[in-house]
C-alpha positions in Angstrom: -1.5 11.0 -29.7 1.2 13.3 -31.4 4.9 12.7 -30.8 5.2 16.2 -29.4 2.5 15.5 -26.7 4.1 12.1 -26.0 7.5 13.8 -25.4 5.9 16.3 -23.1 4.2 13.6 -21.0 7.3 11.5 -20.8 9.4 14.6 -19.8 6.9 15.6 -17.2 7.0 12.1 -15.7 10.8 12.0 -15.6 10.9 15.5 -13.9 8.3 14.4 -11.3 10.1 11.1 -10.6 13.5 12.9 -10.4 12.1 15.5 -8.1 10.6 12.8 -5.8 13.9 10.9 -5.7 15.8 14.0 -4.9 13.5 14.9 -2.0 13.6 11.4 -0.3 16.9 9.7 0.6 15.2 6.3 0.7 12.3 6.1 -1.7 12.2 2.3 -1.8 12.0 -0.2 1.0 12.1 -4.0 1.0 10.7 -6.3 3.7 10.1 -9.9 4.7 8.5 -11.8 7.5 6.2 -14.5 8.7 3.0 -15.0 10.6 0.0 -17.0 11.4 -3.0 -17.5 9.2 -6.6 -18.3 10.1 -9.5 -19.0 7.7 -13.1 -17.7 7.6 -14.7 -20.3 5.5 -17.6 -22.9 5.5 -15.5 -25.3 7.6 -15.5 -22.9 10.5 -13.1 -24.5 13.0 -9.9 -23.0 11.8 -6.4 -24.2 12.7 -3.5 -21.7 12.5 -0.9 -22.3 9.8 2.3 -20.4 8.9 2.7 -18.0 6.0 5.9 -16.3 4.8 6.0 -13.0 2.7 8.2 -10.7 0.9 7.4 -7.2 -0.3 8.8 -4.0 -1.9 7.4 -0.4 -1.5 7.9 2.8 -3.3 7.4 6.0 -1.2 5.3 8.6 -3.1 6.1 10.7 0.0 7.3 9.7 3.4 3.8 8.6 4.4 2.2 7.2 1.3 3.5 4.1 -0.5 2.7 1.9 -3.4 4.0 -1.7 -3.3 4.0 -5.3 -4.3 3.5 -8.2 -1.9 4.1 -12.0 -2.3 2.9 -14.6 0.2 3.2 -18.4 0.6 1.3 -20.2 3.3 -1.4 -22.5 4.4 -5.0 -22.6 5.6 -6.6 -25.4 7.5 -10.0 -26.1 9.1 -12.6 -28.7 9.9 -16.3 -29.0 10.8 -18.7 -31.9 11.2 -16.5 -34.7 10.0 -15.1 -32.6 7.1 -11.6 -31.3 6.8 -9.6 -29.2 4.3 -6.0 -27.9 3.9 -5.0 -25.3 1.4 -1.4 -24.7 0.4 -1.6 -21.3 -1.3 0.4 -18.6 -3.0 -0.9 -15.0 -3.2 0.4 -11.8 -4.7 -1.0 -8.3 -4.8 -0.3 -4.6 -5.6 -1.3 -2.3 -2.8 -1.2 1.2 -1.4 -0.7 2.4 2.2 -1.3 5.7 3.9 0.3 6.5 7.3 -1.1 8.8 10.0 1.9 11.1 9.6 0.2 12.3 6.4 -2.4 14.0 8.6 -0.2 15.1 11.6 0.8 18.7 12.1 4.5 18.0 12.7 6.4 21.0 14.0 10.1 20.9 12.9 9.3 19.2 9.7 11.0 19.8 6.4 8.9 19.5 3.2 6.4 17.4 5.1 9.1 14.9 6.2 9.5 13.8 9.8 12.8 14.9 11.5 14.4 13.2 14.4 12.2 13.9 17.4 9.7 12.5 19.8 9.7 8.7 19.8 6.0 8.5 20.3 5.3 10.9 17.4 7.5 8.9 15.1 5.8 5.7 16.1 2.3 7.1 15.7 3.2 8.7 12.3 4.1 5.2 11.0 0.7 3.6 11.8 -1.0 2.9 8.5 -4.0 1.4 6.7 -4.0 0.1 3.2 -5.8 -1.9 0.4 -4.9 -3.6 -2.8 -5.9 -6.1 -5.5 -4.3 -9.4 -6.6 -4.7 -13.1 -6.9 -4.5 -16.3 -4.9 -3.5 -19.7 -6.3 -5.1 -22.5 -4.2 -4.0 -26.1 -3.8 -6.8 -27.6 -1.8 -7.1 -31.1 -0.3 -10.4 -31.9 1.4 -12.4 -34.7 2.8 -16.1 -33.6 2.9 -19.2 -35.0 4.5 -22.2 -35.5 2.3 -24.0 -32.4 3.6 -21.2 -30.2 2.0 -21.3 -31.9 -1.4 -25.1 -32.2 -2.2 -25.8 -30.5 -5.6 -22.1 -29.6 -6.0 -19.5 -31.3 -8.2 -17.4 -32.4 -5.2 -16.4 -35.8 -3.9 -17.7 -36.8 -0.4 -16.3 -39.3 2.0 -12.7 -39.4 0.7 -9.8 -37.1 0.1 -9.9 -35.2 -3.1 -7.9 -32.2 -4.4 -8.0 -29.1 -6.6 -4.7 -27.8 -7.9 -3.6 -24.4 -9.2 -7.0 -22.8 -8.9 -6.7 -19.0 -9.3 -9.0 -16.4 -7.7 -9.1 -12.6 -7.5 -8.6 -11.1 -4.0 -8.8 -7.8 -2.2 -6.3 -7.5 0.7 -6.9 -4.9 3.5 -4.1 -4.0 5.8 -3.6 -2.2 9.2 -0.2 -2.1 10.9 2.7 -0.1 12.1 6.4 0.3 11.2 8.5 0.6 14.4 11.7 2.4 13.6 15.0 1.2 15.0 17.3 3.2 12.9 15.8 6.6 11.9 16.9 9.4 9.7 15.9 12.9 8.6 13.8 11.2 5.9 12.1 8.4 7.8 13.0 5.0 9.2 15.9 3.2 7.6 15.4 0.0 9.5 12.0 -1.0 11.1 10.1 -3.8 12.6 6.7 -4.3 10.9 3.6 -5.6 12.7 0.7 -6.1 10.2 -2.7 -7.6 10.0 -3.9 -8.4 6.5 -7.6 -9.4 5.9 -8.0 -10.9 2.5 -11.4 -11.1 0.8 -11.8 -13.5 -2.1 -14.1 -13.0 -5.1 -15.2 -16.7 -5.0 -16.2 -19.2 -2.3 -13.6 -21.9 -2.6 -10.7 -21.7 -0.2 -11.9 -24.9 1.5 -13.5 -27.0 -1.2 -17.0 -26.1 -0.1 -19.0 -23.8 -2.4 -22.2 -22.0 -1.4 -23.4 -18.4 -1.6 -20.9 -16.7 0.8 -17.3 -15.8 -0.3 -14.4 -17.1 1.7 -11.9 -14.9 3.6 -8.8 -15.3 5.6 -6.5 -13.4 7.9 -2.7 -13.1 8.4 -1.1 -11.6 11.5 2.6 -11.1 10.7 5.9 -9.8 12.1 8.6 -8.7 9.7 11.6 -6.5 9.0 11.8 -3.6 6.6 14.9 -1.9 5.2 15.1 1.3 3.2 17.4 1.5 0.2 19.3 4.3 -1.5 21.0 6.4 1.2 21.4 10.0 0.4 25.1 10.9 -0.1 
């Protein structure tokens, strides 16, 4: 790639980023919260555990965002005299799109929601999303013989697997409920989210067969938008 072409690409990126920042008073939001997890694994009787998360999102426009998400929590379950508990950490990069992207909003400015109907603002902030990331498992398990036949696992006593890394695909559906709104979207919002995480392997619970494990997180959090327009 020639230097001239490189300068053109970098210049175009800077102009685009500058234009986007100029259009939106709050292009970045941060959030944190907590919720309940439940596992969908081989040991099917799941017990809810607590998970905490933190995240940051960049608004491509008021209704499309790209973000990072970190999560620390636990998973627990049992079945047929077998138990497991997984103290995990997960992280992902994700994208979300809100219904406002598809709504014909009268009284809008450059596609941005103005102060208006509370119901419209709420519906416009309902979103779906998907991403990719990893999970680091720390599993303790006590497995009956039926779950360890033909597998390199210990049966009949507590064993553990530490720092095991797996690829994950998180799927999200949720809503941001604005409490402090502005011309360019919510400044302060309550977030309700359900995240369904699909793993690329079958070992959230210490039992391995031919079906990949999954888990869910239902959470409540707070989001705050940065960079007020002066």
